[in-house]
Every structure is written in C-alpha cells, then in structure tokens.
N, C-alpha and C positions, 0 to 999 in steps of 0.2 A: 826168594829175594835174590836180586842180582848180586854177584860177588863184588861189584864196584859200587854198591849202594852207599850213598852218603847218609849219615845219621847225625842228628843234633839233639842235645839235651841240655837243660839248664842244670849245672852241677852245683851251683851255689848261688848266693845272692848276687854275686858279681862275676860269675864264671860261665862261659859258654864253651862247651866241649864239642868239637866237630871231628868225627872219625872218618877218615878216608881209607878204606881198607886196601886200596892199591894206589900206586902213583898215577896209574892211568885214570882212575876215578877222579882224582884231584884235577888232572889236566882237562878231563871232559867237563868237570864242573866249572872251571874257570875260563873255558873257551867260549866266548860270545863276541858279537861284533864290537861292543864297547869295552871289552876286556882283552883285546887282541894282544896287548903287550904282556899279558900273563900266559900266553899260549905255551911257552916253553919253561915257565918258572915252576919250581917245586915249592910247596908250602914250607916255610921256615920262620924263625922268630926275627923280630926286629930289635936291635940292641938299644936299650934306653941310655941316654946320656944325661937325663934328668928325670924327675917324676913323670911317668908316662900315663897317657890316657888309655893306651892299649899295650899289653905285653903279650908276647908269644912265648910259650914254654912247651918243650916236649914233656909229656907225662908218661909215667910208667903204666904199663898194661900187661895183661897176662901173656905168656908165651904164645898162646894160640892167636892172639890179636896182633903180635908183632913179628911173627915168624917170617924171616926173609925168604925161607924156602917156599912160602906160599905167596910171595910178592906183596906182603902187607906192609904198609907204612905206619909209622907211629901216629896215633891221634894227636891232635894239637889242642891245647887249652888256651883260650883267650881270657886273660884277666883284665877287667876294666876298673877304672877309678870310680865307677858309679854302681849303685845297686840297680841292676837291670833285670826286669822280668820279661817273660816271653811276650806278654801283651804289650809291654812298653816297646819292645823291638818291633813288633808287628805294626804298631800304630805310628812309630817314628816319634813318639812324644818324648820329651826330656825325662830322664829318670827322676824319681821323687827325692832321692837322697844321694849324698856323695860321701864316699869313704876313701881314705888313702889306700893306694895299692901296696901290697907287701913288696919289700925290696931286699933281696938277699944278695950279697956280693957273689956267692958261688953261682947263683942262678944267673946273675948278670954276666958272669964270665961265660957261662954256657951259651947264653943268648948272643954274646958278642962273637963267639966262635962260630956260630951258625948264621951270622948276619949275611954272609956272602951268598946265601941262597936266594936273596932278593936283590934285584937291581936297586941302586940308591933311590931312584925316582919313585919306587913303590914302598919305601919304608915310611911308617907313620911318623909324623912330626911330634915332638913333645907337646903335651898339653892340648892336643886336639881331641875334642869330644868324640865318642865312638860313632855317633850318627853322622859325623862329618869326616871321619878319618879315611883317607885314601880309598875313595869309593871303589876303584878297581880292585883294591886289595881286600876290602871288608865285605863286599857284596856277597861272595860265596858263603860267608859265615852268617850274614844277616838273613840271606835268602831262605835258609833252612827253617828259620823261625817265622819270618813274615809269610802270611797266608799258609801256615802250616796245615790247615785243614784241607788244603788242596793237594797234599802229598799223594803221589800216585799218578800224576799226569804223565802219560807216556810221551817220551821224546823220540822214540824210534824203536825198532826191533820188535814190533808187533804188540807193544803194550804189555801191561802186567797180566800175568796168567795166560799169555797167548791171545789176549783179546785183540781183535782186529781194530786198528786205529782208523779214525776218520777225522775230517776237519770239523771243528766247532768254532762258532763265533761267540766271543765273550764280550758282553756289555758290562761296563763298570761305571761306578759313580766317580766322576772325574775328581771330585773334591776329596775322595777317600785316599788318594795317593799318599803313602807315608812320606814324610819329609826327607827320609834317608835316601830317596831316589831322586836324582836330579831331573829326570824326565819321566813321562808316562811310559815310554818305550822300555826304559830300564825296569820299571815296576812290572810291566807285563812279562818281560822275558824272565825276570826273577821268579815270578809266579810259576811259569812253566818249568824252569830249571829246578826250582826247589821241590816241585811236586813230582819230578820225573822218577819213575821206578827203574829206569835203565841208566846207562852211563853216558847217554848222549851220542852213541855211535851212529845212530840213524838220523841225527839232525842234519838238515841241509846246510850247505855253506851259507854263512851269514846268520845262523842262529835258528831257533825253533819257531819264531814268529813268521806268519805268512804275510799278513797285512796289519797295520795299526790304523785306527780311525780316530778322527778328532773334530771333524766339522759336522757331518750329518748326525753322528753320535760318537760316544767315547768307548773305545774298546779295542779288541784285537781278534785275530783268528790264528789258530794253531791246530796241529794234528795231535790227537790224544786218544786214549782208550775211553770207552763209555763210562767205566768205573771212575776213571780219573776226572772225566768231565762232571760226573755227579758230585764228586768231592769238591771240585773247584767251584761249583755252583753254590756251595754252602760257605765259601770263604768270605771273610770281611771285604766289603767294597765291591763285590761282584753282584750285579743286578740280574744278569741272566746268562745262561749258556745255551746257545741255540745250535742244534746240529745243522750242518750245511746240507743244502739240497741242490740238485742239478736241475737247471731250468732248460727249456727248449724254446727255439724261435717259433713263435706262433705263425704326375700323369698327364696325358694329353687331354683327357676328357673331364676329370673330376673338378678342376677349378670352374669350368663353364657350368657343369652340372650343379655346382654349389652356388652359382651366381657371382663368382669372383672374376669379373671381366677386366682385362688390362687396358682396353682401349674402347671407349673411355673408361677410366678406372672406376670400379665400384666404390661406393661410399666407404666400405670397410677398408679397402686397400688404400684409398686416398687419405682417409683420416689417420691411418696408422703408418703412412709412408711405406707401405708394403712390408712393414715389420722391421724397418731399419733400426739398427742399434740394439735390438733384442738378440739374446744369444740362446739358441736351442741346443741342449745337450742330447745327443743321440747315443743311447747305450745299446750297443749292438755288436756286429762283427767287424767294425772298423769302417774305413771309407777309402774310396779310390779318388785321390785328390785331383788328378789330372782331368777329370771329366768336365765337359763344358758346363754342366749344371752348377759347378762350384767356382766359376770364374768370378773375379772381383772387379771387373770393369764398371765404372760408374758408382762404386761404393765409396763412402767416406772413410775416414780413419777408423781403426779398431776402437771400439768404445773404451774410454780411459779407465773405466772401472774393471775392465777385464784383467784377471790375474792368472790366467791359465798359461800353459806351455804347449810347445809343439814338439812332442817326443819323436826322435828320429830312430831309424832302424833300417833293416833290409827293405829296399824298395820304397822307402819313405824318408828322403833327405830332409834336413831342417827347412829347406826352401819350399816344402810341400804346402805349408800353411800360407794364407794370404789374408786379405781383408774380408773375405767371405768365410773361409775355413780358418777360424781364428785360433783353434786349439785342437790338439789330438793327443790322446794317451792310450796306452794298452795295459791290461791287467791280466797276468797269466799265472801268478804265483799259486792261487788257489787251484787252478786247473792242474798245474804241474805237481803240486803237493799230493794230489790224489792219483793222477794218471801217469806220473813220471815225466821226465824231461820231454818236451815236445819234439816231434820229428821235424826238424827245420828244413827238410827237403820237401815236406808237404805243407808246412805252415811257416809263417814269418813272424819273428819276434819284433813286431812294430805295429803301428795303427793301420797298416795297409789291409784293405779288405780283399781277401782271396776267396770269399764265399759269394758275395754279391748282395746279401740281405741288407747289410748296413748301408751300403751305397744307395740301394733302392729306397729304404725308409727315410734316409736323410734328404734325398731329393724330393720326396713327397712332402716333407715338412717345409723345406725351404730352398728347393732348387730354383735356379735362375731360369729366365725364359730362354728356351732353346728351340730353334727351327732349322731344318725340319727334324722331326722326331718320329720314330716308328720302331716296331719290332718285326723284323722279317717281312716288312711290307704292310703289317697290320697297324691300325690305330694311328694313321698319319696325322700330323698336326703340330701344334706348338706345345712343347712340354714346359710345365711350370709347377713349382711347389705352392703350398698355401701362403707362405710368407716369403716372397721371392728375394727381398732384401735383408731378411733376418740373417744373422751370423750363425755359423754352425760350429759346434765343438764335438768331436767324435771320441767316444770312450769305448774302446774295444774290449769286450768281456766274454765273447762267445767264440769257442774254438771247436775243433772237430769232435771233441768229447762232450760238448755242451757248454752251458753258461753256469758258472759256479757261484754260489751265494757270496762267498768271501770276496770274489773279484767284483761282483755286482755292487756290494757294499763299498768297496774301495772306490768304485766309479762314482757312486753317490757322494761319498765323502769328498772326492776331488772336485766334483761338479759344484758342490756347495761352496767350497773354498775358492774355486775359480771365478765364481760370480755369474753363473748362468741364470736365466729367467724361467726356462721351461725344461723339464726332463721328459724325453720321449723314450719309453721302454716297451719294445715289442717282444717281450719275453714272458713266458708263463710257466706255471707249474702247479703242484698240488696246493690245496687250500688247508691251512693249519691255523690254530689260534694266532691272533695278531702278534702276540709276544714271542712266538716261535717262527714268525715269518720275516725273514731277512729283508725282503723287498718292502714289506709294510713298515718295518722299522726304519730303513733308509729313507723311504718316502716321507715318513712323518718328519724326520729331521729336515728334509728339503722343504716340506710345506711350512714348517715353523720358520724357515729362513725366507719365506715369501715366494717360493718356487712352486709352480704348478707341475704336478706329475701326472702325465697321461700314460696309461698302460693298456695293453691289449687284453681283451676279455678271454682270449684263448680260442682254440679251434676244435673244441670238444663237442660241438653241436652235431646233430640237432637234439640230442638228448637233454633232459632237464638236469638241473643242479650241476652243471659243468663249468660255470663261470669261475674264473680265477682273478687274482689281483682285486680283491673285493673290499679292501679297507676304505672307509668312507672319505679319507683324506686324499684318495686318488681318483682321477677320472677314468672309469673303466669303459672301454670302447669296444662295442661289437661291430660286425661288418654287414653292410648292405650292398646292393648292386647299383649300377648306373643304367642309363638308358642306352647302353651300347652293348652289342653282342658280336660274337665271332662264330656264326653257325657253320657247322661241318656235319652234314646229315648223312645217315647211312641209308642207301637204297638197296633193298633186298630183291632177290630174283623173283619173288612172288608179287612184286609191286609195292610192298610196304615201304614207307619212308619214316625213319626214326630220327627224331631231333637229336643233334649232338653239337658239341663245341670243340674248337681247336684253333691254335695259332701256328700250326705247322707251316713252314715256309720254304721247304725244299722241293725237289722234283716231285710232281704229283703222280697220281695213278693215271694209267692210260685212259683217255676219254672214251666213254662208251663201252669199255671192257668190264665184264663182270668176273670177279675173282672168287675162288672157292673160299668159303668161310669155315673155320674150324674152332671148336671150343675144347680146351685141354682139360676138362674136368674129369672126374673119376670114370674109368671105363672107356675113355675116348681113344686110348692108344696113342695120344700125343705126348705123353710124358717120356722123358729120357729114362734110360735104364737105372739111373741112380736116384730117381725122384718118384714121388707118389702122385696120385691124381690131384690131391689138394694143392701141393706145391706147383704143379703144372697149371692148375686153374688160376692161381695167383701170378703166374709167370715170374716165379722166383728164379734167381740166378742158377743156370745150369739145369733147369727143370724141363725144358722142351727138347723133344727129339727133332733134330734138324731135318731128318728124312721125312718126317710127318708134316712139318709146317712150312717147308721151303716153297716160296712163291705164293703163299696163301695169306689171307687176312685172318689174324688170330684174335679171338675174343678172350680178354683177360679180366678176371674179377678184381675189383678195387680192394686194396688193403695190404697190410704187412710192409711191403717195400714201396718206394715212391712211385708215383704215376709215370714219371719220365724214365725211371729205371726199368719198369715193365716193358716200355717200348724198346729200350736198349737190349733187353733179353730177347725179345722177338726178332729184332734186327740182326743180332749176332747168330741167331738160330736159322736165319735165312728167310724169315717171314717178310712179306711184301708190305704189310700194313697191320694195324692193330685197332680194335675197338675196345675201349676200357668201359666196363659195365659196372654201374653202382649195385651195391647190395641193398637189402631192405633197410639197414640202418642209415645209409647215406641218402635214401629217398631219391628225390628228383634234383638234388643240388648238383650243378655242373661247374667244373673249373677248366678253363682253357689253358693248355700247356704247350710249350715249345718242344714238341716231340722230335726225336731224331729220325723218324720215319713217318710216312703218312699214317696219321692216327687221329682218333676222335674219342670223346667221352659221351656216354649216354646215361640216362637216368635208370632207376631201378625197374620201372615198368617196361621201358624199351629193352633193357637187358634181359628181362624175363622172356619177352617176345622173341628176342634174338636167339636165346638158348633153345627155346621150344622149336623154332624154325630149323635150327641146326640138328636138333634131336630127331626131327621128322624126316630128315634127308636120307637118301640111299646112295649107293655107289652109282646107280644109273641116273639118279636125279640129285646130285650134290647141292648143298646150300651154297648160294652165290650172293655176291653183293659188291658194292663199291662205296667210296666215301666222296661226297661232294663238298668241296671247300668253297665257301661263299664270301670270304673276305670279311670286311667290317660293316656292320649295320648300326645305324644311329636312329634315335627316336623310338626305341623299343618300349613297348607297354606290356604289363605294368612295370613301373620303376619308381622308387626303389623297392626291392623285395629283401627280406632278411635272408642273408646267405645261409645255406644249409649247415655249413661248418661252424658258423658263429656260435660261441658258447652261450648257454641259456641259464637263466635263474631258475629257482630262487637262490638267494645268497646263502650258501651252506654254512657260513660262519656267523652271520648276524642277519637273520631274515627281516629285521626292522629296517634295514637299508636295502632298497631295491637296487639290484645289479643285473645286467649291465646298466650303466647310467644312460647311455645313448648309443646310437650306431652312426657310422660314417662309411663312405665308400671303401670297400675292401675286396671286391670281386673283380678280377681281371683288370688290375691297375698297371698302367704303363709308367715306368720311372727309370732313372739312370741305372747303368750296369757297368761293372768293370770290364776293361778290354781283354783281360786275361782269363775270363771265365765264360764257358759256353752257356747259352741261354737255357739249356735243359738242366743245368746245375749238376751234371755228372761228368766224370773224368773223360769219358770217351767222346764227348761232344766237342769237336774241334771248330765249330762255327763261332763267329764273333759278332756281337751286335752292341751298339752304343746304348740301347734301351732294352728293357725286358718287361714282360707282362707277368705279374705274380698275383696271387690271391691269398687272403688271410686276414685275421684281425691285426696281424703285424702291419698290414697296409692301411687299415682303418685308423689305427692309433696315431700315426704321424700326421694324418689329416687334422685330427683334433689338436695335436701339439702345435702345428703351424697356425691354426685358427686361434688358439689360446695366445700365441705370441702376438698376433694381430690385435686381439682385444687388449692385451697388456700394453701394447704400444699406444693404442687409442685411449686407454683408461689407466694411466700409470699407478693410480692410487688403489686400484682394485686388488683385493686379496685373491689367492688361489681359489678359495671357496666362492667368492663373488663371480669370478670368471666362469667357473664350472656351473654355477647357478644360471648365469646368463645363457650358456650353451644349452642347458637342460630345459629351462622354462620356455624357451622359444623354439624348441624342436617340434617337428611335425610328425603326424602319424598317418597321413593320407598320401597315396601315391599319385602318379600322373594320370591315372584313370579315375581319380576322385573317390577311390575306395580305401578302406583301411589297408595298410600294408599287409602283404601276405608272406607266409613262410615258404621259402623256395623248396624246402624238402617235401612238403605235402601239398602245396597250393592252397591250403586253408588260411583263413585270416590269422595273422600273428597277434600275440598279446604282449603285455608289459614285460613278461619274463624273457621275451624274444628281443624286444627293442628298447626296453627301459622307458625313458621319457619320450623317445622318438628319434627321428633322423635329424642330424645336426643341420641348422639353418643359419649360416654365419651372418647373413645380412640382417636378420631380425635380432641376432644376439648382440649386434653392435649397439642396439638401443632397446634393452629388455624392459625398461620401466621400473621394475622392482628386482631386487636380488635377495637371496637368503644367505647371509654372511655367517661364517663360523670362525671363531677364534680357537687357537690351540687349547685353551682351557676348556672349551666346550667339548673337545674330543676326550679330554680327561674325564669329564662327567659322563660322557657316553660309555667309556670303558668301565667306569664305576658301575653303571647300570647294567653292564654285561656280567656283573659279579666277578670281575677280575680282581685279584688281590692287589694290594699296594705294590708288591714287588713286581707283579706282572705289568702293572701300569708304568712303573718306573723303567722297566726294560724297554718300553716303547717310547716314552715321552721324556726321559731324563729328568723327571721331577717327582717330588713327593706328592702323593694324592691323599686328600682327606675326603673320603667318599660319603661321609655321613650326610652332608647337605645335599649332594647330588642325588642320593637314593631317596631322600625325603621329598625332593622336588618333582620326581617323576620317574620315567622309564627310558630305555634306550631309544625308543621311537621319538623322544622329544629332542633329539639332536636336530638342529635347525637345517634340515636337509630339504632339497627342492622336491622330494617325493615323499609320499606317506604310505607306510606299509605296516599292516597289522596281521598277526597270526593268532588264531584262536584254536584251542584244543576242544574238540567236540567229544564230550564224554559218551552220551547216548542220545542220538537224535530221535529214536523211537519213543523214549520216555517222555519227551516233551518237545514237540515240534515248535512250540512257541517260545522256548527258552532263548533268551537274548544274551548276547555277549557284547560287552561295551569296552571302549577305550577312548582315549583322547590324545590329541597332538597339539603341542604349543609351538607356534612358529612366530618369527619376527622378521618382517619385511623391511628392507631399506630402500628408500626412494632414490633412484638414480636417473629419473626421467627428466630432470631439469626444472625444478620449481614446484609450484602448487599442483596438486592433483588429487582427485577423489576416485578411489577404486571400489568397485562393487563385486561381490562374490557371486559366482554361478557354480552350482554343483551338479555333476552328473553322478548320482550315487551308484555304487556297485549293486548289482542285482541282489535283492533280498536284504538290503542294508538301508539304514536311515542315517544321513549325514547332515549335521548342522554346523554352521560357522558363526562364531560370536567374537567380535561384532562382524556383521556382514558388510560393513562399509568402513573403509579406511580413508581418512581425510588428512593428507600430507600438506603441511604448510611450507615446507622448504626442501631443497635437495639435500640428501643425506640423512633426513629424519627417519627414525625407526619406529614402527608401530607393531604391536603384537596382537595375535588373535588365537583363538582356540577352535580346533576342529574336533567335533565329537562324532564317533562312529558307533553305531549299534547294529549288530548283525544277528540275524535269526538262524538257528540251526536248520540244516536241510530237512525236508519233510521225510525223506527216505534215509534209512540207516546207511551210514557209510561203511565201506569195507575196511577192516583193520589195516592201518598204515596208509590208507588212501588220503588224498587231499582234494579240495575243491577251491578253485581260484576265481575270485570275482574282482572286476576292475572298474574303475570310474575315474573321475577327474575333478579337481578344483581349479577354477579359472578366475583370476582377478583381471578386471578390465577398467580402464579409465576412458575408453572411447578411442584411444590412440595406441595403447599398448595392450597386449594380451599375455598374461603370465599364467602358464598352465603347469599344474603339478599332478602327476598320476596318483590315484588312490588305489591300493591293492589290498584286498582282504583275502586271507588264506584260511580255510577251515581244514584242520588237520585231525584225522581220526587216529587214536592211539593204536599201537601195534596189537594190543590185546584188549 
C-alpha cells in the first residue's frame, strides 16, 4: 500500500474519520480542476460560531500514526449533526435522523486556534447540511465513501501492485449521480480519486479524467489498472467499464458511375438540393480547409440548428471554417494519455489534416465541384462529392499512434450535441461484444438521436469473418471497383506481358529499353549485410544491398510495410523501378499507388510467373523487363467487382445480421488532398498534388455517408434505419457485363458475405417503395435475444431492459432488418439426410411509395431450402402504412457429412414488387458443423 494512501472509515453513527498519512497525500487528494483553490491548503478544522453542521477535530492516534519523523499528519475526524451511514453518503440521500453535535468549550478553542489553516472562503457556514457544505472542502471526505467499491483505481505510477495502466471508458447511469455532486464531472473525478491506490502523482495536469461524455452516452474515460477497473465496474451507478482499443484507418468518376449527374441534375441531386443544409460529420484525421473542394461560394447561411464550433490551433485559424466547413474539432487526450504528449514538430494540435486521409474522405462525402482535377495526370475530370452542397464538420481523432476509442467517443458525443445529420467513420478494429465496443456504443447514441452512422467494413479481405463495425444500427460498407483502371503492365524479356496497375506520374523508364529484373528473396544475394532474405523479399527498410540492385527493377513481395514505402526503399537503394507482387492471400486484387519511382503492382499469379522467370535466369541470360504505363482507361468490364481487400462476412458477433450491408466505390478513388503532404503518404515524398488516388473501405464509407445525406434531405422524416433500408433493398448484384458481381481476388462469382445486399444504387434508393424501419426499442429486443444481460444492454442503450417479452416473441433474427440470415448447427448429416432445420422471420414493411399499392412476393430460395411467405400479398391503402409478414425457412442437411468446423452457405432472395418498385432482401442460410 502506498505510504500516501488515504483511508476512510465510519467511526460512529455520525463521525467520518479520514486519515491522510502525509501532508503530501492530502494535497494530492484535494488537487483537482474544480478544487484548485485547495491546492496549497492543509486540512484543518473550521471554528464553530454557532451549532455546526460540520465540525473538524484533531483526534489522538498512536505514535506510529502521528510521528513527525515519518512525515505523518494527524487524522481528522468529521462530526456531523446527522446520523450518517456510508450508504447514505454514497447515494447523497438525506440522513434518516438528526442529533445535536457535541459541543465542548475546550474543543471549540482548539478548533478556533487551528482555523487559520483554511482560507475564510472555504470554512463551512453554520447550519449547512453536510451534503451541501463547502463542496470544494467536503468532497475529499465524501469521495472516500462514495463509490467505495471502486477503491483501487490507479491514478498514476503504474497502478496497484505494479499493474500496467490503460485507458478505460466508463458508462454510467446518468440518474445515479449522488446529489452531493453539482455536476457529473465532479462525480466522475471523485470516483477516480477516491479509488486511487496512489497519491495522484501521475495524474496529468487538469485531473485524472481524459474525456467526459453526455450526448451520445453518459460517462467518462480515465487511465487505471485492470484490477481497479474491475472494482469500478461493480460500483453503484456504473453500467459498464470498457477497455479502450486502438483503431486504424481502413472522386472524378464515382458520381457519374453512380448516376449522379450534375448537368442536368439527377433526380436525387435535384430533389435533395444537392444535400444543402445537411451536416455530415467526418470522424477521421482532420481536414485541410483551404482546399477548393471546401469553398462556400453559392451556399446559403449555416443551418440555424447547427451548434458546433470551429476549434483553432496551429495551421488552423478561427477563420478556417465557412459556410461549407461549418465546424471542426480535435480530440487527442486519449491518444496522449496512452502515448505521451504528442510530438508537435510532427503533428499539430488542431483540426488540420497532416495525413491526408480525412481530407480525402470528407471530399468524397461532400466535396464541391472542382475542375480540373487529377492526380499526377491520371483521372482527369470534374471532382465532386456525393452531396456537393452538404455542410461538413471535421472531428479529428486519428494521430500517428492510431485512433483511440476514448477520443472517438468524444467525437461522437460532440457530433450529437453539435447537431449533425450523418456520421461518417472510416475507422475499423477488432470485433468484440457490442457492450464492449466503444464505436457501437457511440453509434447507438447517435442513431437514437436520429443520426445515421456509416462505417467502413474494414480492409481485412479477402478472408472470411473479417468484417468490422458490425452493429445492426450502423451501415457497414464494403468496397467495390468502378469502370476505370490505370494499367501499368510488365513486359518481360521472354515476351510475356503481365497485367499491373499504377498511378506513377514521374519520369518514366527509357522507351524500348529492357532493364535487369531481380528478386530479393532468400538466397538471391540481394539482401544487405544487416538483413535476411525474408526482409529483403519484402523490401523492408535497410534490407537491400545497393550494389546488387542499383539500376535494376526490383520485385518486392506485398506485406508488412506499406506499398509506397517499399518503393521508397528500392529508390534509396538505387533501384530504377519496382514490381510489387501479391502473395497467395492477396490473390488478384490490385491497388494503384502514387509511387516515388516507376513501379507497378501485379497479382499473385503474375507474381509467381515473375519469380519463376527470374529464378530461371543466368548471368549470361539475365531476366529483363520494363513497365508500360498506359494512363487512364474508362469503360472497363466487368464492373463493379468486389475489391480484394474489402472485409467479408459472416458477422462474427451476431450472424443473424448479414454484414457488410452493401458495397460502394472504394478502389482507386480520386479525391481532395492536403497541399503539405506528398501523394505517396511517406515523409520522403516531396511531390505535391491537389488530389490523390486512394483505395480502401475508408473510401467506400463516405460514398454512403454522402448518399445518406441526400436521402435525408429528400426525405426529412425518414429514420436512420429507413435510409439504410432504402440503400440496401435497392442495391444491385449484377455488373456491367450482366453477370453476378465477381470477387477481384479470385475472379469467381462473389456472394452475400462479399457484397451484402449488393452495390449501392442511389437513384433507385431515392424511391424504394417500401422500407424496413427500426426503432431504438427494437434494438433492445434484439440485444435481449442475443442473451445479453440487462447490465450489458444498459451499457449500450442507456435504458433498462425487460427481456421477458422480447424472448417470448422470437429470436435475434426477428429484428426488422432488410436482410434475412439464419444459421443452423448440423449435428450429423450422415444420420439423416432428410433431417430438416426450420426457422422464421417476422418483418414489417412501411409504404413510402406514395399512396395505394399492392406488392407481391417472389422468392428465390437458397439451394436445398424451402421458403414460404405469409401473406404473399401486401395491399397498402395509404402512404406510411405498415404491414407485417412472416418468412418461413426450412433447410435440409447436406447429403454428405460435413467436416468438423466447416460451414456451407446457401443464398437466395425475397423480392416484393408492385410493378413500379422492386424491394429486394437477401436470404442467407449457413449450415455449421460442430468442431467435434
């Protein structure tokens, strides 16, 4: 136990004893932002001039406890006029009885003699009840009792027992705040202070709290030890304690590819006035406000309901905001609490984007029309976002060390309070239960406030079960291609031509010249003296021998470091060019990059051919080749395809909800770029460009964010669930070759776990006919049917849940979702091939098609399944009417025995049509064999 440990006990029916074993301990205890005036005060008594509500008395203690040689201070006893129990203090309730305080002249003289220890402003007034007495004076004493179960929260110095501290996000019941605290912030800080096992020496300036939250949800974030967090989780009023996680960041053509024409304006753009007066929050790396994509010419006044601010800082003066960029904030406390104070020579403490990612995603969502636009001569045309007149609010949460949950939650909280309409979040991470997922918790609060949250599905593809941001109240967006490509093919000395892609725009290779090709794998002799063959094959920093690669084209394997960084390694080693070769996991998926030297990327099959060609070479007949850069090609077939990197389902958290929800353009997307950042995104790149081409679900997400803003502007009464339903049920699954979309990584036909409901089609989403709406209470029932505890549910939803009715009514698959997904456990297929597995789905459709309509169901049943719909006809008499139906699914076990742990996926679709609208919902049935 720390020598400065503060302890508290109830020594009588109306006496609280607080022992501070050193003066330093008291000073640490009373130092906090709202107690600054006590920073230099020592604990002492307050002299009574009349019967007191609170009396301070020095009490006798053993010599061991008061020895000045050990720096110990006298304990202090607080006598109250009331009978006070620990539970009464903790709850802030008035005490049940009142008794006169003892009053002895001698004691009063002692107290008067010691009165000078307190400034007059801090002395308790006569007849002031304890729960109201001099908050700054009493809080250190009350703190020790309130939330006493949380004792042990580390405030610094490594936590108790040497445990390493980390940041935790604490969700509380807002109504549980004891009345003794004037604000929730006081209560939160008191909880951390009272539970601290140390003396507070490690607390940052301003107190132990990192962030407090009040709009998206109620709570705070602070650093503490795991043991302390566990104790805090059991404290009264605490709904959940969630460990912080670090998240990572997951155009000229895409508006036209999606049918959003500016002249003449498409119906969606015209009906929504290009998204005017809607505010899109972009939670990312900040924004570069001076870019032409964010000018405000021709825009009306800032919407009067906007309540946000324009935070200033280095490189971001208050004048940075305008009628387009209506707000900007930055959140770094969580990052700095874990990583230490930021290096302000490399980062800026302001909303300014020094990375480029945030500027890029913001302009995809809502960039203005800009001409001309291109990247190093590629993709020339008019640049525009999805909602060109929508307003933007930038929330910077991502730094060189990553994007920290506590900062992301602070951004959600601010966005809800500021009055945004859509949140765009191109950040991903691991999948955990929803009550432990800070993004899911923040997104629920936003959804409850009527804000649609669009999130990237992640870049973990093409492997299965890689999708992130899977909560059903978020729109989870995967990535597809467009009908545009940037070919840069490799011609080999033996006549082979290997397909590749690149947006390199510098000096090219000498026309007609063939350069020696080398691969720096094991045994090649290309590795530097300090590196091994593996490092050299990956072209890691310092791994190449300059003497071996100078003047040659180097083949580098994809992985570990960034694609652009590999080119920089080759360039610094003296290589003339680079071919970046996919491995088996990446398949045939290709991403065009702005390399710093002539370079291209090739697929796994081409990479294997290239390595074999180099391996077969000799000194007399070396491997040779060159790279042919062909510029920009339009009208490419097939398109769209599912990008290889796009994360795939099934949903690892709740397979009843199909994820991703849909896909949008995310491969080789041109968008705005900061003037101070090179297009390769590495420090050595001194080139500058106004636009850049990037790939990722980070680019797909803001497409849907901007489209959601257009739909919200056109249909102001639609809920976030209704907007998402419109986008999903009108999505398409066929490409421009009239075949089912294919998987870029394999060339095979893609399935629902690759593209969800399909590729977004904004023109059809404008008038979907029917929507599947979901209220916040429906999500509570969904969580009940996931068998979450009431405390788990409260941690997400801020409300009490009675799960009895929800569990009687059905299962998690009965959430009114626009897709239908069922998973069956196959016990033993050999025992009975005819064994059937059954389930049902209840859905409620809302008519938004404009009056009377009759819809009829058409089913394409998954293979080996029987699907029936009752009723098969829905007759709507008016707009806004809701009608329910039941879908029954019966699946037969496979004829052959499944391998343990294997699964079989069968997909189909349910389509409602009235002759004018087509409302499609995917049906997916998964048969899962047990591990044993």
